N, C-alpha and C positions, 0 to 999 in steps of 0.2 A: 518573457516579453509578450505583452496580449495586446489585442485590439490589430493585429495585421490584417490588411484587405486581402493580401496574396504573401506569395513565398518572396526572399529578395532576390533581385537580379542583379549580375553583375554590370557594374558601370553605374547603378543607381543604388538611391539613398532614401529610406521609407524611415518615417515616424510611427511610434505605436503610441496608444493612447495608455498603457497600463503597464507596469513592472513589478515584480518583488522580488527579493531576494531573504534565502531559506536553505539551511541544510536539505541534502537530500540522498539519492541511493538508497541503501538498508535504513538510512535514517527514516524515511518516509514511512516505514512500516513501525520502526520503534515508536515514532509519535506518535501516530493514529493510535495503536495499541495502547501507549500509556494513557491517551485523551478518552479509550475506552475503559479504564479502571484496572488495565492488567498490570501487575507490577512487571516492567521491564528492565530488562538489561540488555546491553549492545556490546559488541566485542567488536572493535574495528581499529584502525590506526588513522591517527590524525596527526597533522602536521602542525609545528608551531608557528607556522603563518598567519596572515591576518585573516584568511578564510577558514584555518583550523581552529583558531582561538575562538571564531563567532559560533563555530558547529558545537564546539566543546562546552560553551555558557549555555547557548541556548539548548542544546539536549540536557544538559544536567542540571542548570538551575531552573531554566525556565518551565522545561518540560517533565523533570524529575525522571530522568531516563539513568539508571544505573550507569556507571562507566568503567566500574573500577578492572574490571578484565577488558580495557580498551588500552590504546599506546598513545604516547604522546612522539612525534618522531621530528627530529632536527634536519635543515637540509633535504627537507623533499617539499615538495609543490602540491598543494591539495588538490587532488581532482577538483576540476571547475566544469560544469553542463551550461550551455546557453540553452534554454528551451523556448521555440518559437511557436505560438499558440495562435492556429488560426484555422478558419473552415470547421470547426469541433473537434480538431485534434490538433497535434505538436510535433514537430521536426525537433531534433536535437544535434548539437554539435559539442564533443567534450574533449576534454584538452588532460591525460593522465600519463602520470608516469606509475609504475610497479610500486606500491609501497615496500620499502627495505626493512622489514621486521617479519618475522617467523609467525606461523599459527599461533593462536590463543593456546597457552598449556593449562589455564586453570577453566572449565567449564559449570558455569552454575545450574545449581538443580533446579531444572525449570519441567512445566507441565509440557510446554510446546517450545519448539525453536522454528525460525522462519530463515530460511539458507536458499543460496544461488545454488542452482540443478547443475552438477556437474558428473560425466562419467565416471570420475574415480573421485568419490567425495575426500572431503579432508579429512584427517584422523581426528579433528575435534568435532565433527557432526558425528560420527561414530561412538563417541564417546558420550555424547549429550542422548544418541539413541539407545545406549547401554545403560545410561542413568532412568530410561524411560520417558524421554522426550519423546514427543508425538514433533515428527520432522514435516514442516510443512516449507515443500520448495517452490520458488517462481525461477525464471530463465529471462535471460536480458535477449536485445537483438544482438544475432549474428552478425558481425561484421564482414566474414567471410563469402555470406550470402549461399552457404554450401548446407547450412541446418542437418548437419551429421547426425542421425539415429542413434548413434552411440553413446552418445550425451544420455539419453533417455535410460542407459543401464543403472544410470545412478539412482533411480527411481525405488529399485529395490530396498533402498535403507531410508523408503520416504513414507509417510503416512497420509500425506494429501501432494497434488500438483497441478498449480492453478495459473498455466501461460494463457496469453489471448488468445483468440482465434488463430490469427496470422501463424504465430508462432506452433499452434498444436496442428494444425493442418501442414506445415513446413515440415516440422518434424516427424508426425505420422505419415507423409506421403498420403493426404488425404483432399477433399475435394470440399469439404463443407465441416462445419463443426461439430454437428452432431456426429458425422462419422471419426471425426479426431476423438471427441470424447468417448465413445466407445473403444476405439483402439487404443486411448490411454487407459482405459479402466481394465486392459486386462494385463497392466503392469505396476500399480498402484492401489492401494485401498480405496482411498477417493479421488477421482477426478476431477477436476472444473475447468471449463472453457469460457472465459468471458468475451462478449461479443460488443463489446463499447455500449453506445446507447440501444442496443437490440438486447439487453441483458445477460444471461447467462443458463448454461448447461452443467450438470454435474451429474454422476452417478457412484454411487456409495455403496461399496463392495459388502461391506461389512454389514450393514442394515437392509439391503435389497432396494433401496431408493433409488429412483431416478426423476431427477427434476428440471424444467426449465423456467423460469420466471424472465418476464418482460422488463426491458430499461425503464426506468423514469423519463419523462419528457420534461427536464430543468434546464433552464439556460446554463448554456456552457460558456464561461469564462475561460477556462485554463484547465485542458483535460492531463496535464503534468502529473504525475504521479498516483493517478486514480486506480490503476492497476494493485499499486502497492497498498494504498488507503481499502479496497477492496479485500485483499489479502488478509488485512489486520482485521477486519468485520467479519469474514468469513472464519478466521480462527477465532474468535469472541464468541460466536455461536457456537461453535464446534467445543470449545471447553464449557460452554452452558450446557450441554449436552440437547441443542434443539434439533428438531426434523430440518432435513435438507432443504425444505422449501425454505423454511424460515430462515436459514442460514443464508442463501442465496439472495431472498429479499432482501435483507439486513445488511447483508454485504455492497448491494445494490444500493441501497441508499447511501451508506456511508460515502462511495464513491461519489454518486451524484451529487450529494453536499460538496464534496470538496471540489469538483470542478466546476462551483460558482464561486470559488475563491483564487486568489493568486498562487503559484507557484507549487510545490510539490507537498511538503510534510505538512508544513504551516496552515496547509488548506484542510487537513483531516479535521473532522467534526468532532465535538465532543456530546455527552449528554444533554446538555444545554440544547444544541444546534436540532439533536434528533428529536428533544420534545416539542420545540417551536415548529417542526414541521408536522407532528402528526397532529399538534393542537389545530395548526391552521388547516390542515386536510380534515379533519372532522367537522370543525366551524364551516367548512365553504360550503357553496352548493352543492347537491349532490347529482350531478349527469352520471349516467353509466361508467365513463371510467373512472370517476371519485370515488361513486359505490363500490365497486372491482376494488379498487387499492385500500378502501376500509376494511372490506374482508381478508384482504391479503396482509395488511400489515396489523392487524388484531391482537397479534401475539405481543406487542409494543406497550399496551398495558401493563402487563405484567412484567414486563423488561423493565419499563420506565419506573414502574412502585419500587423494585428493587433497588434502584438507583437513586433517590432521590434527592440527596446531597451534592449529585453532580448536573441536576438540570436547572438549575440556576446560577451556574459561574462561566464567566468568559472565559474564550479561548484568547491566544496572542494571535495576529495573522500575519502574513509577511508583508515587509515594507520595502523599499525600492531600494534603500541602501542598506549596507550593514550596519547593524546596530554595535557602538561601541560599548564598552565596559559599564559606564552609567547608566546605559538603558535600559538595561536587563534586571531583574528582581535580583537583590543579595540574600539568597537563602528564603527563610519563610516557607508558607505552605505552598505546595504548587497548584497553579491555575489548570483545570480540567478540561 
């Protein structure tokens, strides 16, 4: 829900100007990666209830995500999150029961895997790494507020770690994002700390690169899922072999474009959105800030030339209510 002037208070009722419904959680990363042209497979539990059916059809049919290693579960309520966006950020309320399924037994061959960091990684994560996948890890909000640093032990199995600055500082017991990324760089080959509208910092031990890129000043409608979209953008740049600063800039752009739309997963940009932003930037007036952006994002000329088929295609956006079956494409080519 977007357009709140302030947080809700007990005993009152507030009205919002916007709302979007879409798959969430790890689906944010799956959709964002798929829209950037990566062949994407998702291993997750799906309920057979209305929410689960909506997520299954949206991901598999609309977004072209491979669900062959995912599960359908009866008599289990889909996890549901209500995200309240205001003041340039969001607060979330989630209802969830543990999924009554075992871990994935089949791990698709993949160049990279996006996982949730745990002190003791699930065996399937280790199998993915053994098969040659670069493991990119993210971490969620710690409801206990203890931020146990033992969680970071799982980084020994990871290629990259991409927490936000709050998570990074609390897990490393540091006072600023720069100190946090330096501490994480001692534990993982690529450490990235996102700072919302202030950009991101990163250290790549493999190349010796360090980078800090500023955020983009774009009108923010809904920050839900922006960190996940950032992660998919950074992964895309990594697989393409870009330098660290270009990877951070591209991830910032993907996240920045996503906050201009409703919801999490379906706010992720496609190549057409990226091409439109780049074209508009170069056509506009050239004050010093714009001129700096043109230099910073100059690598997009080559990138967009490599994705010509995706730059003229529209993506589906979140709508207020859950789509029914007849609202979704029935097979056919995927919209990127």
